[in-house]
C-alpha positions as CSV (number, residue, x, y, z in Angstrom):
1,M,-18.8,12.4,-67.8
2,K,-16.2,13.0,-65.1
3,K,-18.3,11.2,-62.5
4,L,-18.7,8.2,-64.8
5,A,-15.0,8.0,-65.4
6,I,-14.3,8.1,-61.7
7,A,-16.9,5.5,-61.0
8,A,-15.5,3.2,-63.7
9,L,-12.0,3.7,-62.4
10,S,-13.1,2.9,-58.9
11,V,-14.7,-0.3,-60.0
12,V,-11.6,-1.4,-61.9
13,V,-9.3,-0.6,-58.9
14,L,-11.6,-2.4,-56.5
15,A,-11.7,-5.5,-58.7
16,A,-7.9,-5.6,-59.2
17,S,-7.2,-5.2,-55.4
18,S,-9.7,-7.9,-54.4
19,G,-7.8,-10.4,-56.6
20,A,-4.5,-9.6,-54.9
21,F,-5.9,-10.7,-51.5
22,A,-7.0,-14.0,-52.9
23,E,-3.4,-14.9,-53.9
24,G,-2.0,-14.4,-50.4
25,K,-1.3,-17.0,-47.7
26,T,-4.0,-18.7,-45.7
27,R,-4.5,-18.1,-42.1
28,A,-3.2,-21.6,-41.3
29,Q,0.0,-21.0,-43.3
30,V,0.7,-17.8,-41.5
31,Y,0.0,-19.5,-38.1
32,Q,2.4,-22.3,-39.0
33,E,5.1,-19.8,-39.9
34,L,4.7,-18.1,-36.6
35,I,5.1,-21.4,-34.8
36,E,8.2,-22.2,-36.7
37,A,9.6,-18.7,-36.0
38,Q,9.1,-19.2,-32.3
39,Q,10.7,-22.7,-32.4
40,N,13.7,-21.2,-34.1
41,G,14.1,-18.4,-31.6
42,L,13.1,-15.6,-34.0
43,D,10.6,-14.2,-31.5
44,Y,13.7,-12.8,-29.6
45,I,14.5,-10.4,-32.4
46,T,13.7,-6.8,-31.6
47,D,13.5,-3.6,-33.6
48,A,16.9,-2.6,-32.2
49,S,18.6,-5.9,-33.0
50,Y,17.0,-6.8,-36.3
51,P,18.1,-9.0,-38.2
52,D,20.0,-10.6,-35.3
53,V,18.8,-11.9,-32.0
54,N,18.8,-9.3,-29.3
55,P,22.0,-9.9,-27.2
56,V,19.9,-9.9,-24.0
57,F,18.1,-13.0,-25.3
58,A,21.1,-14.8,-26.9
59,Q,21.6,-17.3,-24.0
60,Q,17.9,-18.1,-24.0
61,V,18.0,-18.8,-27.7
62,K,21.1,-21.0,-27.4
63,N,19.5,-23.0,-24.6
64,H,16.3,-23.4,-26.6
65,K,18.1,-24.6,-29.7
66,E,20.1,-27.1,-27.6
67,A,16.9,-28.4,-26.0
68,L,15.3,-28.8,-29.4
69,A,18.3,-30.7,-30.7
70,A,18.4,-33.0,-27.7
71,Q,14.7,-33.7,-28.1
72,A,15.1,-34.5,-31.8
73,A,18.0,-36.8,-31.0
74,A,15.9,-38.6,-28.3
75,N,13.0,-39.0,-30.8
76,R,15.4,-40.5,-33.4
77,V,16.7,-43.0,-30.8
78,A,13.2,-43.9,-29.7
79,K,12.1,-44.5,-33.3
80,G,15.2,-46.5,-34.1
81,S,14.8,-48.8,-31.1
82,A,11.1,-49.5,-31.6
83,P,10.5,-53.1,-32.7
84,A,9.6,-53.3,-36.4
85,G,7.0,-55.6,-37.8
86,N,4.8,-56.0,-34.8
87,A,1.3,-55.4,-36.0
88,N,-0.5,-56.7,-32.9
């Protein structure tokens, strides 16, 4: 009787835990989050500095964010100056 109860409990636990994995994020979602973290400078956070950026990397993060802002501004200017209505 004890073996049957353990086997039934194991099946229930296994079924419940497999459903939890199905509700998680997809591989593509996790990959996109990693890309966004790198773009935001979050890969410069270390165990010693968490939740802030490690002071050793502070200047690199600042330069990176300035470069991203300049690139975004250049993209906005380029899109704004493109001729509209030319479908040729």
